[in-house]
N, C-alpha and C positions, 0 to 999 in steps of 0.2 A: 505493499498499499504506499504511494507516494506522500511524501510530505505536502503540505496543504498550508499555504501562507496567503494570506487574506492581504489585500491592495484597497484602500478606503478611497473612495471620491466622494468629494466635497463639492459643491459649485463654486467654481473657478478653478478647480484643481487641473491642471495640465500635463502632468509628469506620471499619472496612474498606469498610461498604456506602457509606457517605458519601464515604468518599475515591474511592472507584469513581466511582461518581455523577459527583463533581467531575470526574475525569478524562476520563468522558465528554462531558461540559456543555464541555469544552474542546477537544473534538474528536478524542481520541484512543481506542484502545481499552483498556479494564480487562481486565488479565489476572488471576485469582486465582491467590496462590501461597500455599503450604500451608506450615507452620512445618517439617514433619517432614521435607519433601523436600531434596533435592540437585540442585533443577532449577531455574534462572531461565526457564526455557521461552523465552529468546531475545529479552526484552524490551529495549526501548531506556532504560526507566527502572525505579526502583524507589520506591512509596511506602511506609512503615512507619509504619503508621497507629496513632492511640490507642487508648487503652482502659486494660484493667489484667492485663497480659501475666502468665500464671501467678501470677494473683491479686497480684502485686506483691509474691512472698514474698522474702526475704532482703532486696531493696533492686529499686525501681522499675524494670526493666529488667534485671535482672541474669542471672536464668534466661533469658530471651529471647534476650538475647545470645549464649548457648551452642546456640542451637537449629541444627539443620543448614542449614536454609536462608541463617543470617546466616553461616555461612563462604564460601557462594556472593556474595552481598552483599558481603562483606569483600574477597572477590577482585574482583569485577565493579567497585568502587570505586577500587579501586587501577590499574584497567585507563582509568578515564575515566567510569564507569557514573556517569548521574545520579542520587543517592539522596535522598529528603526524608523527615524523621523528625519526626511531627506530635506534640507531649505526650508519651504514652509511647514513641512512635518518637523522640524527640529523648533520653530517658532510658535507649534501647535503644544509639541511636549513640554514647552519652557512654560506657555499659557495655563495647562492643564497640570500642571507642578509635578509632572513625573520627573522633570529635570529642573536644577536650580539655573537662575540667571534669567538673562534675557536678549533679545535680538533686537539691536536698533538701527537707524538709518546709519547707512555706509560712511565713513569718513569721507570728506569730501562731497555729500548728498547725490553720489552719482550712481546709475545701474550700473554693476558691474559684469562683466561674460568675457570670460578668457579660461585657457587652461594653465592650470597649475600644479605645483607640486606640492604634495601632504607629506608629512612624516608620521609614521604610524607610533605611535607613544604606547599603546597598551593593546597587548594581543591576546589577552585573556577573555575578552567580554565574549557574550553569546554571537556577534557580529563579527568579530576581526581574530578569530582562533586561526584560519588560514595563512595569516599574515605572520610574520616575525618583527619583533620590536626594531625600529630603526628602519624600517622596509621605507623606499619612496616609493608615492603612488602618484600616477599625473591624472588629475581629476577636475572636470569642467566645473568652474563657478559661475553661477548666474543669479544674483538676488540684486535687490535695492536696500533691504532691510536685514544685514549678514553679520553685523559688527556683534560681537559677544560681548557683552558684559555682566559683572556681578559685582558684590561688595568684596571689598580684601578678603574678609572673612571666609567668604564662600570659596574664592579662588585659592585662597592657601589651603582649604581642606580638600579643594579637589586635586590641587599638587600633590600634596601629602599622601592622598591615597589613593594616589594613581588613577585618578579617574579623569583623566585628560585624555583621549582618545586619539584624536589626532590634532595636530599642529600645522600651520602653514610652514612649508620649509624655507622660505624666505618672508621677509617683513608683512604680515597680512594686508593685504592691499584694501581691505574695508576698515581697518582699524580693530580689529577684533582684541580684545585684552589679551596680552600673554600671548599673542600670535595662536589664538586658542580656535581649531575651526571644527572640534567635535568633543563629546563627553560623555559620560556615561552615569548610570545611578549605582549605588552603594552595591547591589547584587551583581551588578555587570549583565541585565537581559536587556535594559533599555538604552538605547544609544540615540544620539540627534547628532548629525553634521552638517554644514553648511553646503558643501561642494556637493556633486550630483553624482554619485557611484553607478546609477545606473547608465548614465551616459557614458560609461567607459567601460561597456563589457565586451566590445568586440573592437579588434584593429581596423576591422572594415569601417566602421561607422562613429569611431570615438576615436580620442586621442591615443587609448592605449585600452587592453582588457583589464585594467588594473582595479576596476572597481567590483569585478565580479567575484573577488573573495569575501566580500561582505554577505553574499546572497548563499554561497556555497560553506562559508562559515556557522551561518545558521540551520542550515542541514545537518552539519557534523553533529551540531549541539543537540538538534531534535533527536536525531536518530540513535545517539550515542547511548 
């Protein structure tokens, strides 16, 4: 029986098809999940994909964090369900308090779209076990509100507990504090990152296939 990974669609989501393709490329079944439902359909993991959920009104991800499906995601994450938030999905996970901190407007107030290098800082999460700490990944970044911020105590806690998962290899182009590109919760089952690994799963269509490891990692976690 194949691993089933849910991919949520909100109004304004635009990377759900790419996320589902990445799930299938990793060897799992992609299960569509609708924002208005209270049903995770028994999936083994969940991807909260990128886009502009609810038009990014109020704050990016704020309205989506209150959607019925997120009630189930929060409860599932508390039981150990692996959850990955990408770009807008990262914003949603922070707004839902599954991850600490917030994503705010990029330094310079410009939308950024470029391929860049990430360094894997933590290869022990549910979504990074197919990497090795120190690996360099070439992954696209495309966001307007991608600058990660948190208070000093939270940042020190993340650093001290090894919960920074990805860091921009060069100075963060969006001004993210301490060059943080992605973090995890204390249990390691919830990960959020601003760059888009689902756009880097094939040498043919992306800058690399470096992002595929996030999706193969969770398969190994679920089937272990």
